[in-house]
C-alpha positions in Angstrom: 0.0 0.0 0.0 1.4 3.3 -1.1 0.7 6.3 1.0 0.4 9.4 -1.1 2.6 12.2 0.1 1.1 15.5 0.8 1.6 17.9 -2.1 2.9 15.1 -4.3 1.6 16.8 -7.5 3.6 19.8 -6.7 6.8 17.7 -6.1 6.4 15.8 -9.4 5.9 19.1 -11.3 9.0 20.5 -9.6 11.1 17.5 -10.5 9.9 17.6 -14.1 10.8 21.3 -14.4 14.3 20.7 -13.0 14.9 17.8 -15.4 13.7 19.9 -18.3 16.1 22.7 -17.2 19.0 20.3 -17.1 18.1 19.0 -20.6 18.0 22.5 -22.0 21.4 23.3 -20.4 22.9 20.1 -21.9 21.5 20.9 -25.3 22.8 24.5 -25.1 26.2 23.3 -24.2 26.1 20.8 -27.1 25.1 23.4 -29.5 27.7 25.9 -28.3 30.3 23.2 -28.6 29.3 22.3 -32.2 29.1 26.0 -33.2 32.4 26.6 -31.7 33.9 23.7 -33.7 32.3 25.1 -36.9 33.6 28.6 -36.1 37.1 27.2 -35.6 36.9 25.3 -38.8 35.7 28.3 -40.7 38.5 30.4 -39.2 41.1 27.9 -40.3 39.6 27.7 -43.8 39.5 31.5 -44.1 43.1 31.7 -43.0 44.2 29.2 -45.6 42.4 31.1 -48.4 43.8 34.4 -47.2 47.4 33.1 -47.0 47.1 31.3 -50.4 45.9 34.6 -51.9 48.9 36.3 -50.3 51.3 33.7 -51.8 49.8 34.4 -55.2 50.2 38.1 -54.9 53.8 37.8 -53.8 54.6 35.5 -56.7 53.0 37.9 -59.2 55.2 40.7 -57.9 58.3 38.4 -58.2 58.8 38.4 -54.4 59.2 34.6 -54.3 61.1 34.6 -51.0 58.2 36.3 -49.2 55.8 33.8 -50.8 57.9 30.9 -49.6 58.0 32.3 -46.0 54.2 32.5 -46.0 53.9 29.0 -47.4 56.3 27.5 -44.8 54.5 29.2 -41.9 51.1 27.8 -42.9 49.8 25.2 -40.5 47.0 23.9 -42.8 47.9 23.5 -46.4 45.4 22.2 -49.0 46.2 21.2 -52.6 45.3 24.7 -53.9 48.0 26.2 -51.7 50.6 23.7 -52.9 49.7 24.3 -56.6 49.8 28.1 -56.2 53.3 27.9 -54.7 54.5 25.5 -57.4 53.0 27.8 -60.1 54.7 30.8 -58.4 58.1 29.1 -58.7 57.5 28.2 -62.4 56.3 31.7 -63.3 59.5 33.1 -61.8 61.8 30.7 -63.7 62.6 28.6 -60.6 61.9 25.2 -62.0 64.2 23.3 -59.6 62.4 24.8 -56.6 59.0 23.9 -58.2 60.1 20.3 -58.8 61.4 19.9 -55.2 58.0 21.2 -53.9 56.2 19.0 -56.4 58.1 15.9 -55.2 57.1 16.8 -51.6 53.4 17.4 -52.3 51.3 14.7 -50.6 48.3 14.7 -52.9 49.1 15.7 -56.4 46.2 16.4 -58.8 46.1 17.0 -62.6 46.8 20.7 -62.1 50.1 19.9 -60.3 51.3 17.5 -63.0 50.3 19.8 -65.9 52.1 22.7 -64.3 55.3 20.8 -64.2 54.9 19.3 -67.7 54.3 22.8 -69.1 57.2 24.2 -67.1 59.6 21.7 -68.6 58.1 22.3 -72.0 58.7 26.0 -71.7 62.4 25.2 -70.8 62.6 23.1 -73.9 63.3 20.0 -71.7 61.0 17.7 -73.5 62.6 14.5 -72.3 61.9 15.4 -68.7 58.4 16.5 -69.5 57.8 13.2 -71.4 59.0 11.2 -68.3 56.5 13.0 -66.1 53.7 12.5 -68.7 54.4 8.7 -68.8 54.2 8.3 -65.0 51.3 10.7 -64.6 48.3 8.7 -63.2 45.5 11.0 -64.4 46.2 12.2 -67.9 43.7 14.7 -69.3 43.4 16.7 -72.4 45.6 19.5 -71.0 48.5 17.1 -70.2 48.2 15.5 -73.7 48.3 18.9 -75.4 51.2 20.1 -73.2 53.5 17.2 -74.0 52.6 17.4 -77.8 53.5 21.1 -77.7 56.7 20.3 -75.8 57.8 17.8 -78.5 57.0 20.2 -81.3 59.1 22.9 -79.6 62.2 20.7 -79.8 61.4 19.6 -83.4 60.3 16.1 -82.5 57.3 16.5 -84.7 57.0 12.8 -85.6 56.9 11.8 -82.0 54.3 14.5 -81.3 52.2 13.3 -84.2 52.5 9.7 -82.9 51.3 10.8 -79.4 48.5 12.8 -80.9 47.1 9.8 -82.8 47.0 8.0 -79.4 45.1 10.8 -77.7 41.6 9.6 -76.5 39.6 12.7 -77.3 41.6 15.6 -78.9 39.9 19.0 -78.7 40.3 22.0 -81.0 43.3 23.2 -78.9 45.1 19.9 -79.3 44.6 20.0 -83.1 45.9 23.6 -83.1 49.1 22.5 -81.3 49.8 19.9 -83.9 49.0 22.2 -86.9 51.3 24.9 -85.4 54.0 22.4 -84.6 54.2 21.2 -88.2 54.2 24.7 -89.6 56.9 26.1 -87.2 59.1 23.2 -88.1 58.9 23.9 -91.9 56.4 21.2 -92.7 53.9 23.5 -94.2 52.2 20.9 -96.5 51.8 18.5 -93.6 50.4 21.3 -91.5 47.7 22.0 -94.0 46.9 18.3 -94.3 46.3 18.1 -90.5 44.1 21.2 -90.8 42.1 19.6 -93.5 41.7 16.4 -91.5 40.5 18.4 -88.5 37.8 20.0 -90.6 36.7 16.6 -92.0 36.3 15.3 -88.5 34.0 18.1 -87.7 36.2 19.9 -85.1 35.7 23.6 -85.1 39.0 25.5 -85.8 40.2 28.1 -83.3 41.8 31.4 -84.2 45.2 29.9 -83.4 44.7 27.0 -85.9 43.6 29.4 -88.6 46.7 31.6 -88.0 49.0 28.5 -88.3 47.2 27.4 -91.5 47.5 30.9 -93.0 51.2 30.9 -92.2 51.6 27.5 -93.8 49.8 28.7 -96.9 52.1 31.7 -97.0 55.2 29.4 -96.8 54.0 27.4 -99.8 53.1 30.7 -101.7 50.3 28.9 -103.6 47.5 31.2 -104.3 44.8 28.5 -104.8 45.6 27.0 -101.4 45.6 30.4 -99.8 42.2 31.2 -101.2 40.8 27.9 -100.0 42.0 28.5 -96.4 40.7 32.0 -96.4 37.3 30.8 -97.6 37.1 28.5 -94.6 37.6 31.4 -92.2 35.1 33.5 -94.0 32.5 30.7 -93.5 33.1 30.7 -89.8 33.1 34.5 -89.3 36.8 34.9 -88.4 37.4 37.8 -90.9 36.7 40.4 -88.2 39.6 39.0 -86.1 42.5 41.5 -86.6 45.2 38.9 -85.9 43.8 36.6 -88.5 43.4 39.5 -90.9 47.0 40.4 -90.5 48.1 36.8 -91.2 45.8 36.8 -94.2 47.4 39.9 -95.6 50.9 38.4 -95.3 49.7 35.2 -96.9 48.2 36.8 -99.9 51.2 39.1 -100.4 53.6 36.1 -100.3 51.3 34.4 -102.8 51.6 37.4 -105.1 48.0 38.5 -104.8 48.1 42.2 -103.8 44.4 42.6 -104.8 43.3 40.0 -102.3 45.6 41.5 -99.6 44.1 45.0 -100.3 40.6 43.5 -99.9 41.4 42.0 -96.6 43.0 45.2 -95.4 40.0 47.3 -96.3 37.7 44.7 -94.6 39.5 45.1 -91.2 37.4 47.4 -89.1 40.0 48.3 -86.5 43.5 47.8 -88.1 46.5 48.0 -85.8 50.2 48.8 -86.4 50.9 45.2 -87.5 48.2 45.6 -90.2 49.7 48.7 -91.6 53.3 47.3 -91.4 52.1 44.1 -93.3 51.0 46.2 -96.2 54.1 48.5 -96.1 56.6 45.6 -95.9 54.7 43.6 -98.6 54.8 46.5 -101.1 58.4 47.4 -100.2 59.8 43.9 -100.5 58.1 43.3 -103.9 59.4 46.5 -105.4 56.3 48.7 -105.1 58.1 51.6 -103.7 55.5 54.3 -104.4 52.7 52.2 -102.8 54.9 51.5 -99.7 55.5 55.2 -99.3 51.8 56.0 -99.7 50.8 53.5 -97.1 53.6 54.8 -94.8 52.0 58.3 -94.9 48.4 57.0 -94.7 49.4 55.1 -91.6 50.4 58.4 -89.9 47.2 60.1 -91.1 45.3 57.3 -89.3 47.1 58.3 -86.1 49.5 55.3 -86.0 53.1 56.1 -85.3 55.6 54.2 -87.5 58.0 51.8 -85.8 61.2 50.1 -86.9 59.3 47.7 -89.2 57.4 50.5 -90.8 60.7 52.3 -91.7 62.3 49.1 -92.9 59.4 48.5 -95.3 59.6 52.0 -96.8 63.4 51.7 -97.1 62.9 48.4 -99.0 60.6 50.3 -101.4 63.1 53.1 -101.9 65.8 50.5 -102.5 64.0 48.7 -105.2 62.9 51.9 -107.0 66.2 53.7 -106.4 64.7 56.6 -104.6 68.0 57.7 -103.2 67.1 61.1 -101.7 63.8 59.7 -100.3 65.6 56.8 -98.7 68.2 59.1 -97.1 65.4 61.3 -95.8 63.5 58.4 -94.2 66.7 57.0 -92.7 67.5 60.3 -91.0 63.9 60.9 -90.0 63.9 57.7 -87.9 66.1 59.1 -85.2 65.6 62.8 -85.6 61.8 62.9 -85.8 60.7 59.6 -84.1 63.6 58.8 -81.8 64.1 55.3 -83.3 67.7 54.2 -83.5 68.4 52.5 -86.8 69.3 48.9 -86.4 71.6 46.7 -88.5 68.7 45.8 -90.9 68.1 49.5 -91.6 71.8 50.1 -92.3 71.9 47.0 -94.6 69.0 48.4 -96.5 70.9 51.7 -97.0 74.0 49.8 -98.2 71.8 48.0 -100.7 70.2 51.3 -101.8 73.6 52.9 -102.4 75.1 49.8 -104.0 72.3 49.4 -106.6 72.6 53.0 -107.5 76.3 52.9 -108.0 77.1 55.0 -105.0 79.7 52.6 -103.8 81.7 55.0 -101.6 78.5 56.0 -99.7 77.7 52.3 -99.3 81.2 51.6 -97.9 81.0 54.6 -95.6 77.7 53.4 -94.2 79.3 50.1 -93.3 82.4 51.5 -91.7 80.6 54.3 -89.8 77.6 52.3 -88.4 77.7 51.4 -84.6 77.5 47.7 -85.4 80.0 45.0 -86.4 79.4 44.2 -90.1 77.9 40.8 -90.8 78.4 38.9 -94.1 75.2 40.3 -95.6 76.8 43.8 -95.7 79.9 42.7 -97.6 77.8 40.6 -99.9 75.6 43.5 -100.7 78.6 45.8 -101.4 80.3 43.1 -103.4 77.2 42.7 -105.6 77.2 46.4 -106.2 80.9 46.3 -107.2 80.1 43.5 -109.6 77.3 45.5 -111.2 79.4 48.7 -111.5 82.8 47.2 -112.2 84.7 48.5 -109.2 87.4 45.8 -108.9 89.5 47.4 -106.2 86.6 47.8 -103.7 85.3 44.3 -104.8 88.6 42.7 -103.8 88.5 44.4 -100.4 84.9 43.4 -99.8 85.6 39.8 -100.9 88.5 39.6 -98.5 86.3 40.7 -95.6 83.5 38.3 -96.7 85.8 35.3 -96.9 87.2 36.1 -93.5 83.7 35.7 -92.1 82.5 32.9 -94.3 85.5 30.9 -95.6 83.4 28.0 -96.6 80.5 29.9 -98.2 80.4 29.0 -101.9 78.2 32.0 -102.7 81.0 34.3 -101.6 83.6 32.5 -103.6 81.4 32.5 -106.8 80.7 36.2 -106.5 84.5 36.9 -106.3 85.2 34.6 -109.2 82.6 36.4 -111.4 84.2 39.7 -110.6 87.7 38.5 -111.6 86.3 36.9 -114.7 84.5 40.1 -115.8 87.8 42.0 -115.4 89.6 39.3 -117.5 91.9 38.3 -114.6 91.8 34.6 -115.4 94.9 33.7 -113.4 93.0 34.9 -110.2 90.0 33.0 -111.4 91.9 29.7 -111.6 93.5 30.4 -108.2 90.2 31.1 -106.6 88.7 27.9 -108.0 91.6 25.9 -106.7 91.2 27.4 -103.2 87.5 26.8 -103.4 88.0 23.1 -104.2 90.6 22.7 -101.4 88.2 24.1 -98.9 85.4 22.0 -100.2 83.1 25.0 -100.5 80.1 23.7 -102.5 77.2 25.7 -103.9 73.8 24.9 -102.5 71.3 23.9 -105.1 68.9 26.7 -105.9 65.4 26.2 -107.3 62.4 28.0 -108.6 58.8 26.9 -108.8 55.5 27.8 -110.4 52.0 26.9 -109.4 49.7 25.5 -112.1 46.2 24.2 -111.2 47.0 23.8 -107.5 50.3 21.9 -108.1 53.8 23.2 -107.5 56.3 22.5 -110.3 59.9 22.9 -109.1 62.9 23.5 -111.4 66.7 23.6 -110.8 69.4 24.8 -113.2 69.7 22.6 -116.3 66.9 20.4 -114.8 66.1 17.3 -116.9 63.9 15.5 -114.3 60.5 17.1 -115.0 58.0 14.9 -116.7 57.2 17.6 -119.3 60.9 18.4 -120.0 60.6 17.5 -123.7 57.9 20.1 -124.2 59.4 22.8 -121.8 62.8 23.3 -123.5 61.5 23.8 -127.0 59.2 26.5 -125.7 62.1 28.1 -123.9 64.1 28.2 -127.1 61.2 29.9 -128.9 60.9 32.5 -126.2 64.7 33.2 -126.3 64.4 33.8 -130.1 61.5 36.3 -129.5 63.5 38.0 -126.7 66.6 38.3 -129.0 64.6 40.5 -131.3 64.3 43.2 -128.7 67.4 42.6 -126.5 70.9 41.8 -127.6 71.9 38.6 -125.8 
């Protein structure tokens, strides 16, 4: 039998309230503890982000030592922090430091591997980059593209192409790297073949791939190919890109189509200095001196200041057209009016200008008074002028200087032999031929070519290998008879 206590209801209520109070207190402590943990975690995370940002800022400024101090003092380092420090070393050309940190990194990701591969690629150490690529556990499109670029940089184009064919899913950037690699290594036809294959596979070309294809077309100097490449960029709306426009101008000029080059120039809405220089250099190098001068002055009317390339182009134009006074005026104007110090190439152009016009003393004075050591091209230019104008004494001096610099250059020997032969000094001719034979100076085979129906036909001197040779030489004989009517041969 249970005897009820007096006021038992009140006691039970009081106990319940007390228990509830303790529960609230425990819950409050638990929540405060959890929130405190979260607050601490957030603080650590914020500190890591802040310090990582500081490392990046120091690296950009080139203060790598300060960045290293911050990195070493960090208690909590995540993969982002490691990668930022490695990248900082790479961007400041401290590859060995970057590699040491990379080797210490506990959890490397694809960004870490790609940073090191691209670093060695930039240093032209493709063999080390390839070793890293082979052992890389998580290859992605960036790493594939980086190693392909690295191999192309050191002219291992076949190896780069072999790797590219093994690439799982190449993107437009990967294709651009291969196209550029072929073109920069002198394989222009192969570069265009890869470009064509990319289009066939439905990959959209980038501006970089178009620039490389345009450069390859310019190297081949085939107008039909150039027009085909340009039509592809027109279809895709790249004609408004000023960089592609500049490459297109150079391509058409090298292909001999100034009308197409002019159309591209007029179609560029916002031309830059490179655009103007492309036209000036193109006209100047091809002997259109008046057009080069006109573009030079139009450039300034359009509020573009001429630079070294602008003046070189206009000097080329003056040289080909024998504008002596104009050439001297532009040469003086470089430094006096624009503060541009003439370089070796500008002095060489002036030597050529004087030599072609028979002003051999002025040409010689330009060589001896310029603040640069004369290279073989200066003496070759002067020697050629002496040959044209029959100055044997100066020719002998120039030939001696040239042979001192290039004792095994057959071109130099042949130029000297021609000068002696034109002066009737056959004893010297025989002596020069004997010395040339003793030094084993051989003439490099020269060639010329013409494009007919999209195909290049290459010819060398006294060439008998062409399939149409039986028809070509009779035509040449007929042409020589017609020429003889107007010019004494």
